[in-house]
C-alpha angles and dihedrals in degrees: 000000000000093000091046089053091048091049090053092047090049092053090048095047095046091052097039103035108027095028093232115168112264092239092058092041093052094048090049091051089048093051092049093049095046094049096043092041093063099257093120125213098296096042093049095052091046091051092048093048094043093049090051093049093047094054093044089054087052103045109000096100093039091054094046094048090043095053092046091047092050091048093053094045087050092053092049093053094232097147094046092054092047095054092045088054091051094050092053094045102041103026126239099282094063093044101088095062093039093047092049092052092046094050092047098047115020095033107028101163135217087197107046095186089067091057091049094049089049100046105033097076087049094050091050093048091052096043100079090057093058101062133250097327093043097113091047093052092047091048091050091049091052091048098047094039101046098040100039088053087049095061104027111030129065128271091028110122092235091053097045093045094049091048092050095047093047092040092238122162105255090219090059090051090049093055096046094040096047087062099036095046101057092036089056091048094051095045093045090050092051093054094042090048090052089054094048091057088056097057102272091137125058111192091197092059104023101046129063104234094197096042113151109250111250120226120208089260122176094015091129104228110202116264102193106034138356110229122204111270093240089058093048089054095052096089091064099031097050096053090048090052093047093050091046094049091050092051093047096048090046091051090048093053096244103150112207127150090203095051091046089050093048092043096050108118094225093051092042094052091045089055088050091050093046091050092048090050094052096046090045091052090053096047105029105029129235096286097054092041088053091051091050092048090050091053089051093050092049088055096045096063098061095041091052094049093051091047092047098051090045084062089047090059090049093050092050090050089051092050095050091065095245088136093072092047099048097029090067093046095052098034125112090251089061089063096241109146120235091243091055092051089050090050091050092051090049091048095051090054095042093052091047090050093048091051101038101034095220123107094197095048091045090051094044095046093046092049090048090052094049102037095080094054097039093101091063096050123100092221128099108255093233092054089050090052092049089049090054091048090048092051093047089058094060119122109335105202149157098316091066124083087218089065093060093042088051091050096050098041097047094044095236131134122248087262089052091050090050090058102037094040114017096039094041091052091049091049093046090048092054092043092052092046089058089049093048091049090052089047090056089067096056102036 
């Protein structure tokens, strides 16, 4: 237990203090734990390589297909057109809640920066029509929608990585997350909106008055043909329906090889990728599609490496025998209530995120720590995974690149970003913790 704590501290300090890349920090922590945990040189390397391979077998293709799919949708401007339609149809005052739910469900992103780049110009355009707290509400909607989808809803990287590390069926995570994500967004926005009405936001101090107007740059408007919006959304809607159908039929005991094949997450996301590719070829042309695919490939490498070495740390922890030590401590026989176990899982992920500044790394590391002892916990695996995602969402702040992107693109001060981003993620994390705890009593 001591060496595991030291290994985790080493990872955190390397990333936070010395600014070492998370991939290197996670491998260093794995090496330390393996050597001090009695695995020896050969056993440590085998555990690291084996853990990497195992998690890649679980989620490698899912992440790759998901990133490429997101890149193509980004190039076609599907999200931008959808939000513009919502603004015209619903009016600006209803947009924050609707936008947050859309971002968390229809467009849960593996690459959250893409969502921010897409939605920020639209949020700023709608804000002046919503009154004095318009920018604050739109900033909160972007925060809650993008990041809740990232940790709860398939194919968000946090969700996929947690499911892979804990060996959870992705269809199960899809069903739970598709409910938990939007409910978290709505409740968070209700509380946040209530605080805004009581003076939480000060436009003079929280907004940049001379911010440069943002154009919807890089949204990739079609150059050959403009497809109907419903058609543009099919590449993300169809895979979600396929995965959900597979999960529901399996839970209902309907055995069908065809349905199992169609509902397999890898196949479903490939169908979405293939559909997006064909639509993009028709609307954008070969050159722009090739550029979009290249951007997706460039993003995939870093994401896969971080996810893989997170699996390596979990594998090393499993080989050191920590499962037997902690399994007895957290088991039902030890008298630890389910809610306390959920709180501890949430706390591990929350502390890691506060220190490291990366939601995905915090989620992956926490899942890697808890995966080896999951069999001894009296908590449903899916609930444990959701608790980890909830904790990893807690209080995104200044040690994250996303924080500074958010501040610049929304036209708010650092103080404003602390309110619309850091506070909202902390609020969403606590709200979702309550929901996950309640879920544990009915699952």
